[in-house]
TIPAVEX-43297 format. One record per residue (C-alpha): residue number from 1; residue in one letter; x, y, z. Coordinates in Angstrom, 1 decimal, padded with zeros to 4 digits. Layout:
! TIPAVEX-43297
<site k="NUM" r="A" c1="X" c2="Y" c3="Z"/>
...
! end
This chain:
! TIPAVEX-43297
<site k="1" r="M" c1="000.0" c2="000.2" c3="000.3"/>
<site k="2" r="Y" c1="001.6" c2="003.4" c3="-000.9"/>
<site k="3" r="I" c1="001.3" c2="006.2" c3="001.9"/>
<site k="4" r="V" c1="000.9" c2="009.4" c3="000.3"/>
<site k="5" r="S" c1="002.5" c2="011.5" c3="003.1"/>
<site k="6" r="E" c1="004.2" c2="011.0" c3="006.2"/>
<site k="7" r="P" c1="001.6" c2="008.7" c3="009.0"/>
<site k="8" r="R" c1="000.1" c2="010.6" c3="011.8"/>
<site k="9" r="P" c1="-000.4" c2="007.7" c3="014.4"/>
<site k="10" r="L" c1="-002.6" c2="008.0" c3="017.0"/>
<site k="11" r="S" c1="-001.9" c2="010.1" c3="020.2"/>
<site k="12" r="D" c1="-001.9" c2="008.6" c3="023.3"/>
<site k="13" r="G" c1="-005.5" c2="010.1" c3="024.3"/>
<site k="14" r="Q" c1="-006.7" c2="008.9" c3="020.7"/>
<site k="15" r="N" c1="-005.6" c2="005.6" c3="021.8"/>
<site k="16" r="Q" c1="-007.8" c2="005.3" c3="024.6"/>
<site k="17" r="V" c1="-011.0" c2="005.5" c3="022.2"/>
<site k="18" r="F" c1="-010.7" c2="001.6" c3="021.5"/>
<site k="19" r="G" c1="-010.1" c2="000.9" c3="025.2"/>
<site k="20" r="R" c1="-013.4" c2="002.1" c3="026.3"/>
<site k="21" r="E" c1="-015.6" c2="-000.3" c3="023.6"/>
<site k="22" r="G" c1="-012.6" c2="-003.0" c3="023.5"/>
<site k="23" r="A" c1="-010.8" c2="-003.9" c3="020.3"/>
<site k="24" r="T" c1="-013.0" c2="-006.7" c3="019.5"/>
<site k="25" r="V" c1="-016.3" c2="-004.2" c3="018.7"/>
<site k="26" r="Y" c1="-014.3" c2="-003.0" c3="015.5"/>
<site k="27" r="P" c1="-013.5" c2="-004.9" c3="011.9"/>
<site k="28" r="P" c1="-010.3" c2="-007.2" c3="012.5"/>
<site k="29" r="G" c1="-007.2" c2="-004.7" c3="011.8"/>
<site k="30" r="Y" c1="-009.3" c2="-001.6" c3="012.3"/>
<site k="31" r="A" c1="-007.2" c2="-000.4" c3="015.7"/>
<site k="32" r="K" c1="-004.1" c2="-001.0" c3="014.6"/>
<site k="33" r="F" c1="-004.5" c2="000.4" c3="011.4"/>
<site k="34" r="L" c1="-005.4" c2="003.8" c3="013.1"/>
<site k="35" r="Q" c1="-002.6" c2="003.7" c3="015.3"/>
<site k="36" r="R" c1="000.0" c2="003.1" c3="012.7"/>
<site k="37" r="F" c1="-001.2" c2="005.3" c3="010.1"/>
<site k="38" r="G" c1="-003.5" c2="007.6" c3="011.6"/>
<site k="39" r="E" c1="-006.7" c2="009.0" c3="010.3"/>
<site k="40" r="G" c1="-007.4" c2="009.4" c3="006.5"/>
<site k="41" r="T" c1="-008.8" c2="008.5" c3="003.5"/>
<site k="42" r="Y" c1="-008.4" c2="004.8" c3="001.8"/>
<site k="43" r="R" c1="-008.0" c2="004.9" c3="-002.2"/>
<site k="44" r="G" c1="-009.9" c2="008.1" c3="-002.5"/>
<site k="45" r="W" c1="-012.9" c2="006.5" c3="-001.7"/>
<site k="46" r="M" c1="-013.4" c2="005.7" c3="002.2"/>
<site k="47" r="N" c1="-012.4" c2="008.4" c3="005.5"/>
<site k="48" r="V" c1="-011.0" c2="005.7" c3="007.9"/>
<site k="49" r="Q" c1="-012.1" c2="007.4" c3="011.3"/>
<site k="50" r="L" c1="-011.7" c2="007.5" c3="014.6"/>
<site k="51" r="P" c1="-014.5" c2="006.0" c3="016.8"/>
<site k="52" r="D" c1="-017.7" c2="008.1" c3="016.8"/>
<site k="53" r="M" c1="-020.6" c2="007.5" c3="019.3"/>
<site k="54" r="E" c1="-022.8" c2="010.6" c3="018.7"/>
<site k="55" r="V" c1="-022.4" c2="011.4" c3="014.8"/>
<site k="56" r="L" c1="-025.4" c2="008.8" c3="014.3"/>
<site k="57" r="Q" c1="-027.7" c2="009.3" c3="016.8"/>
<site k="58" r="P" c1="-029.7" c2="012.1" c3="015.4"/>
<site k="59" r="F" c1="-030.2" c2="009.6" c3="012.3"/>
<site k="60" r="A" c1="-032.5" c2="007.8" c3="014.6"/>
<site k="61" r="E" c1="-035.3" c2="010.5" c3="014.3"/>
<site k="62" r="Y" c1="-034.8" c2="011.1" c3="010.6"/>
<site k="63" r="G" c1="-036.4" c2="007.9" c3="009.1"/>
<site k="64" r="L" c1="-034.0" c2="008.0" c3="006.2"/>
<site k="65" r="W" c1="-033.8" c2="004.3" c3="005.8"/>
<site k="66" r="E" c1="-036.7" c2="001.2" c3="005.5"/>
<site k="67" r="H" c1="-036.8" c2="-000.9" c3="008.7"/>
<site k="68" r="G" c1="-038.8" c2="-003.8" c3="007.2"/>
<site k="69" r="E" c1="-038.1" c2="-007.2" c3="008.5"/>
<site k="70" r="D" c1="-035.2" c2="-007.8" c3="006.3"/>
<site k="71" r="C" c1="-033.2" c2="-004.4" c3="008.1"/>
<site k="72" r="P" c1="-030.7" c2="-005.9" c3="010.5"/>
<site k="73" r="I" c1="-031.3" c2="-003.2" c3="013.1"/>
<site k="74" r="T" c1="-034.4" c2="-001.0" c3="014.1"/>
<site k="75" r="E" c1="-034.5" c2="002.8" c3="013.8"/>
<site k="76" r="Q" c1="-033.9" c2="003.5" c3="017.6"/>
<site k="77" r="Q" c1="-030.5" c2="001.4" c3="017.2"/>
<site k="78" r="I" c1="-029.4" c2="003.6" c3="014.8"/>
<site k="79" r="A" c1="-028.5" c2="005.8" c3="017.8"/>
<site k="80" r="E" c1="-026.6" c2="003.1" c3="019.6"/>
<site k="81" r="C" c1="-024.4" c2="002.5" c3="016.3"/>
<site k="82" r="I" c1="-020.3" c2="003.7" c3="016.4"/>
<site k="83" r="A" c1="-019.3" c2="005.7" c3="013.3"/>
<site k="84" r="I" c1="-015.9" c2="004.1" c3="012.1"/>
<site k="85" r="G" c1="-015.9" c2="005.6" c3="008.2"/>
<site k="86" r="T" c1="-017.5" c2="008.0" c3="005.8"/>
<site k="87" r="T" c1="-017.4" c2="007.9" c3="001.9"/>
<site k="88" r="V" c1="-016.7" c2="010.4" c3="000.3"/>
<site k="89" r="D" c1="-020.1" c2="010.5" c3="-001.2"/>
<site k="90" r="G" c1="-021.5" c2="010.6" c3="002.6"/>
<site k="91" r="D" c1="-022.0" c2="006.7" c3="003.5"/>
<site k="92" r="F" c1="-021.4" c2="005.7" c3="007.1"/>
<site k="93" r="L" c1="-019.9" c2="002.7" c3="008.0"/>
<site k="94" r="A" c1="-020.6" c2="002.0" c3="011.4"/>
<site k="95" r="V" c1="-020.9" c2="-001.2" c3="014.0"/>
<site k="96" r="H" c1="-023.6" c2="-002.0" c3="016.6"/>
<site k="97" r="P" c1="-021.8" c2="-003.0" c3="019.3"/>
<site k="98" r="K" c1="-024.6" c2="-004.5" c3="021.3"/>
<site k="99" r="T" c1="-025.1" c2="-007.2" c3="017.9"/>
<site k="100" r="A" c1="-021.8" c2="-007.1" c3="016.9"/>
<site k="101" r="Q" c1="-022.9" c2="-006.3" c3="013.5"/>
<site k="102" r="L" c1="-020.9" c2="-004.4" c3="011.0"/>
<site k="103" r="L" c1="-023.1" c2="-002.0" c3="008.9"/>
<site k="104" r="W" c1="-023.8" c2="000.1" c3="005.9"/>
<site k="105" r="L" c1="-025.9" c2="003.2" c3="006.3"/>
<site k="106" r="P" c1="-026.3" c2="004.5" c3="002.1"/>
<site k="107" r="R" c1="-027.1" c2="008.2" c3="001.8"/>
<site k="108" r="H" c1="-028.4" c2="007.6" c3="-001.5"/>
<site k="109" r="A" c1="-030.5" c2="004.3" c3="-001.0"/>
<site k="110" r="E" c1="-033.1" c2="003.1" c3="001.7"/>
<site k="111" r="L" c1="-032.0" c2="-000.2" c3="003.0"/>
<site k="112" r="V" c1="-029.4" c2="-000.4" c3="005.7"/>
<site k="113" r="Q" c1="-027.1" c2="-003.4" c3="004.8"/>
<site k="114" r="A" c1="-025.2" c2="-005.8" c3="007.2"/>
<site k="115" r="I" c1="-021.8" c2="-006.4" c3="006.2"/>
<site k="116" r="S" c1="-020.3" c2="-010.0" c3="006.2"/>
<site k="117" r="L" c1="-016.7" c2="-010.7" c3="006.8"/>
<site k="118" r="Q" c1="-014.7" c2="-013.5" c3="006.0"/>
<site k="119" r="S" c1="-012.8" c2="-014.4" c3="008.8"/>
<site k="120" r="R" c1="-008.8" c2="-013.9" c3="008.6"/>
<site k="121" r="E" c1="-006.5" c2="-015.3" c3="011.1"/>
<site k="122" r="Q" c1="-004.0" c2="-012.6" c3="011.3"/>
<site k="123" r="D" c1="-005.1" c2="-009.2" c3="012.8"/>
<site k="124" r="D" c1="-002.4" c2="-006.4" c3="011.5"/>
<site k="125" r="E" c1="-002.5" c2="-003.1" c3="009.7"/>
<site k="126" r="G" c1="-002.6" c2="-004.6" c3="006.6"/>
<site k="127" r="L" c1="-005.7" c2="-006.6" c3="006.9"/>
<site k="128" r="Y" c1="-007.8" c2="-003.5" c3="007.4"/>
<site k="129" r="A" c1="-007.2" c2="-002.6" c3="003.7"/>
<site k="130" r="E" c1="-008.3" c2="-005.6" c3="002.6"/>
<site k="131" r="V" c1="-011.5" c2="-005.3" c3="004.9"/>
<site k="132" r="L" c1="-012.1" c2="-002.1" c3="002.8"/>
<site k="133" r="D" c1="-011.6" c2="-003.7" c3="-000.6"/>
<site k="134" r="E" c1="-014.3" c2="-006.7" c3="000.6"/>
<site k="135" r="I" c1="-016.7" c2="-004.3" c3="002.0"/>
<site k="136" r="Y" c1="-016.0" c2="-002.4" c3="-001.3"/>
<site k="137" r="R" c1="-017.1" c2="-005.1" c3="-003.3"/>
<site k="138" r="Q" c1="-020.0" c2="-006.4" c3="-001.3"/>
<site k="139" r="V" c1="-021.7" c2="-002.7" c3="-001.4"/>
<site k="140" r="Y" c1="-020.8" c2="-001.9" c3="-005.6"/>
<site k="141" r="G" c1="-020.6" c2="-005.5" c3="-006.8"/>
<site k="142" r="R" c1="-017.4" c2="-005.1" c3="-008.2"/>
<site k="143" r="S" c1="-013.7" c2="-004.7" c3="-007.4"/>
<site k="144" r="Q" c1="-011.5" c2="-001.3" c3="-007.5"/>
<site k="145" r="E" c1="-009.1" c2="-002.0" c3="-010.2"/>
<site k="146" r="E" c1="-006.8" c2="001.1" c3="-009.4"/>
<site k="147" r="A" c1="-003.7" c2="000.9" c3="-007.4"/>
<site k="148" r="V" c1="-003.8" c2="000.9" c3="-003.3"/>
<site k="149" r="Y" c1="-002.5" c2="003.8" c3="-001.5"/>
<site k="150" r="Y" c1="-003.8" c2="005.6" c3="001.5"/>
<site k="151" r="E" c1="-003.7" c2="009.6" c3="002.3"/>
<site k="152" r="P" c1="-003.0" c2="010.4" c3="005.7"/>
<site k="153" r="W" c1="-004.6" c2="013.3" c3="007.2"/>
<site k="154" r="T" c1="-001.5" c2="015.3" c3="009.0"/>
<site k="155" r="G" c1="-003.1" c2="018.7" c3="009.0"/>
<site k="156" r="K" c1="-000.1" c2="020.2" c3="007.0"/>
<site k="157" r="R" c1="-001.7" c2="019.9" c3="003.7"/>
<site k="158" r="S" c1="-002.0" c2="022.3" c3="001.3"/>
<site k="159" r="H" c1="-003.4" c2="022.6" c3="-002.6"/>
<site k="160" r="I" c1="-003.5" c2="024.9" c3="-005.3"/>
<site k="161" r="F" c1="-006.2" c2="024.4" c3="-008.7"/>
<site k="162" r="L" c1="-005.0" c2="025.7" c3="-012.2"/>
<site k="163" r="R" c1="-007.1" c2="026.0" c3="-015.1"/>
<site k="164" r="F" c1="-006.0" c2="024.2" c3="-018.5"/>
<site k="165" r="P" c1="-008.2" c2="026.5" c3="-021.2"/>
<site k="166" r="P" c1="-008.9" c2="024.3" c3="-024.2"/>
<site k="167" r="G" c1="-006.4" c2="024.8" c3="-027.1"/>
<site k="168" r="Q" c1="-003.5" c2="025.5" c3="-025.4"/>
<site k="169" r="D" c1="-000.8" c2="024.3" c3="-028.3"/>
<site k="170" r="G" c1="-003.4" c2="021.6" c3="-029.5"/>
<site k="171" r="L" c1="-003.0" c2="019.9" c3="-026.5"/>
<site k="172" r="S" c1="-006.0" c2="018.3" c3="-024.5"/>
<site k="173" r="L" c1="-006.0" c2="017.3" c3="-020.8"/>
<site k="174" r="P" c1="-004.6" c2="013.8" c3="-020.8"/>
<site k="175" r="E" c1="-002.0" c2="014.9" c3="-023.0"/>
<site k="176" r="L" c1="-000.6" c2="017.1" c3="-020.7"/>
<site k="177" r="A" c1="-001.3" c2="014.2" c3="-018.0"/>
<site k="178" r="G" c1="001.2" c2="012.3" c3="-020.4"/>
<site k="179" r="M" c1="003.5" c2="014.8" c3="-020.7"/>
<site k="180" r="C" c1="003.9" c2="015.5" c3="-017.3"/>
<site k="181" r="Q" c1="004.3" c2="011.9" c3="-016.5"/>
<site k="182" r="A" c1="007.1" c2="011.6" c3="-018.9"/>
<site k="183" r="S" c1="009.3" c2="014.8" c3="-017.5"/>
<site k="184" r="F" c1="008.4" c2="013.8" c3="-013.7"/>
<site k="185" r="P" c1="008.2" c2="010.0" c3="-013.6"/>
<site k="186" r="P" c1="006.0" c2="009.5" c3="-010.5"/>
<site k="187" r="D" c1="006.2" c2="006.9" c3="-007.9"/>
<site k="188" r="L" c1="002.2" c2="005.8" c3="-008.3"/>
<site k="189" r="S" c1="-000.4" c2="006.8" c3="-011.0"/>
<site k="190" r="V" c1="-003.9" c2="005.9" c3="-010.6"/>
<site k="191" r="E" c1="-006.2" c2="007.0" c3="-014.0"/>
<site k="192" r="N" c1="-009.2" c2="006.4" c3="-015.0"/>
<site k="193" r="E" c1="-011.8" c2="007.7" c3="-017.5"/>
<site k="194" r="Y" c1="-012.9" c2="010.8" c3="-015.4"/>
<site k="195" r="T" c1="-009.0" c2="011.7" c3="-013.4"/>
<site k="196" r="C" c1="-005.7" c2="011.0" c3="-013.3"/>
<site k="197" r="S" c1="-003.4" c2="011.3" c3="-010.8"/>
<site k="198" r="L" c1="000.2" c2="011.1" c3="-010.3"/>
<site k="199" r="F" c1="001.7" c2="010.8" c3="-006.8"/>
<site k="200" r="Y" c1="005.3" c2="012.0" c3="-005.5"/>
<site k="201" r="R" c1="006.8" c2="011.5" c3="-002.6"/>
<site k="202" r="E" c1="008.8" c2="014.8" c3="-003.1"/>
<site k="203" r="L" c1="005.2" c2="016.3" c3="-002.8"/>
<site k="204" r="G" c1="004.0" c2="013.9" c3="000.0"/>
<site k="205" r="G" c1="001.3" c2="014.4" c3="-002.3"/>
<site k="206" r="Y" c1="-000.3" c2="014.7" c3="-006.1"/>
<site k="207" r="V" c1="-001.0" c2="016.3" c3="-009.3"/>
<site k="208" r="R" c1="-004.6" c2="015.6" c3="-010.2"/>
<site k="209" r="F" c1="-006.1" c2="015.9" c3="-013.9"/>
<site k="210" r="N" c1="-009.5" c2="015.7" c3="-013.9"/>
<site k="211" r="Y" c1="-010.6" c2="014.5" c3="-017.3"/>
<site k="212" r="A" c1="-014.0" c2="014.7" c3="-016.7"/>
<site k="213" r="Y" c1="-014.2" c2="018.8" c3="-016.2"/>
<site k="214" r="Q" c1="-011.7" c2="018.6" c3="-018.9"/>
<site k="215" r="Q" c1="-009.8" c2="021.9" c3="-017.6"/>
<site k="216" r="E" c1="-009.0" c2="021.6" c3="-014.1"/>
<site k="217" r="V" c1="-005.4" c2="020.5" c3="-012.7"/>
<site k="218" r="A" c1="-004.9" c2="020.4" c3="-009.0"/>
<site k="219" r="V" c1="-001.5" c2="019.9" c3="-006.9"/>
<site k="220" r="F" c1="-002.0" c2="018.7" c3="-003.4"/>
<site k="221" r="Y" c1="001.2" c2="018.9" c3="-001.4"/>
<site k="222" r="E" c1="002.4" c2="019.2" c3="001.9"/>
<site k="223" r="E" c1="003.9" c2="022.6" c3="003.5"/>
<site k="224" r="D" c1="007.3" c2="021.2" c3="003.8"/>
<site k="225" r="A" c1="007.7" c2="020.0" c3="-000.2"/>
<site k="226" r="G" c1="007.6" c2="023.6" c3="-000.9"/>
<site k="227" r="W" c1="010.6" c2="023.7" c3="-003.0"/>
<site k="228" r="A" c1="009.2" c2="020.2" c3="-005.0"/>
<site k="229" r="F" c1="005.7" c2="022.0" c3="-005.4"/>
<site k="230" r="S" c1="007.6" c2="025.2" c3="-007.3"/>
<site k="231" r="V" c1="009.2" c2="023.4" c3="-009.5"/>
<site k="232" r="M" c1="005.6" c2="021.4" c3="-010.6"/>
<site k="233" r="E" c1="004.1" c2="024.6" c3="-010.5"/>
<site k="234" r="Q" c1="006.4" c2="026.4" c3="-012.8"/>
<site k="235" r="W" c1="006.3" c2="023.3" c3="-015.6"/>
<site k="236" r="L" c1="002.3" c2="023.4" c3="-015.3"/>
<site k="237" r="L" c1="002.2" c2="027.2" c3="-016.0"/>
<site k="238" r="S" c1="004.7" c2="026.8" c3="-018.6"/>
<site k="239" r="K" c1="002.9" c2="024.4" c3="-020.2"/>
<site k="240" r="G" c1="-000.4" c2="026.9" c3="-020.2"/>
<site k="241" r="C" c1="-002.1" c2="026.3" c3="-017.0"/>
<site k="242" r="L" c1="-003.4" c2="029.5" c3="-015.2"/>
<site k="243" r="D" c1="-004.1" c2="030.1" c3="-012.0"/>
<site k="244" r="P" c1="-007.6" c2="031.3" c3="-011.7"/>
<site k="245" r="T" c1="-007.0" c2="033.3" c3="-008.3"/>
<site k="246" r="P" c1="-007.6" c2="037.1" c3="-009.4"/>
<site k="247" r="S" c1="-004.2" c2="039.0" c3="-008.9"/>
! end
């Protein structure tokens, strides 16, 4: 698994959260994953967070999900759930400590889903990445094809958005991404029909070419990677990218 920037392991105080409920409440490897890498985003999809006992309590009164015979929990039991992650689309991953169930509470659907995990003998930080991949397959019915990476939330991340106007020397955004990859070979690349992200350890971040919007280029970097960011920014500007920030 590629780690985008320096991990931010949990503090002693944050580690005490697991002592209150007991590690057996949570999915295999979850606690050790957080203890080593800290909170962050897995594969641009799942925000891995410390257990939150309060965030789902108001949802017990919202009537967002159906609670028929096939629902794994009642509407009142939502208030007892502990959220351990959210997707970038707003779905919740949670555990219900009294029934020991791992639950998926979708934002744009009406059915709460119980997640059944295959039993595994090992219990290390790498295991939770496998658990998240298994959850993705169960929820979406397919596997993620792109590389495996994790973005720790360091609190020192900066970014800049640039605009690549159409007609710049006849280049398309995918062609610009290819030129960038050739000039600055990345440590990891993730590309699909919607986006291309080139990861660099010197940046502690990545350059993202937003194919879906056709004109957006973003650079995400750690504050102490100013020199590497400056080199990348100047290269992008030299190729026709524009800073949309008013002067």
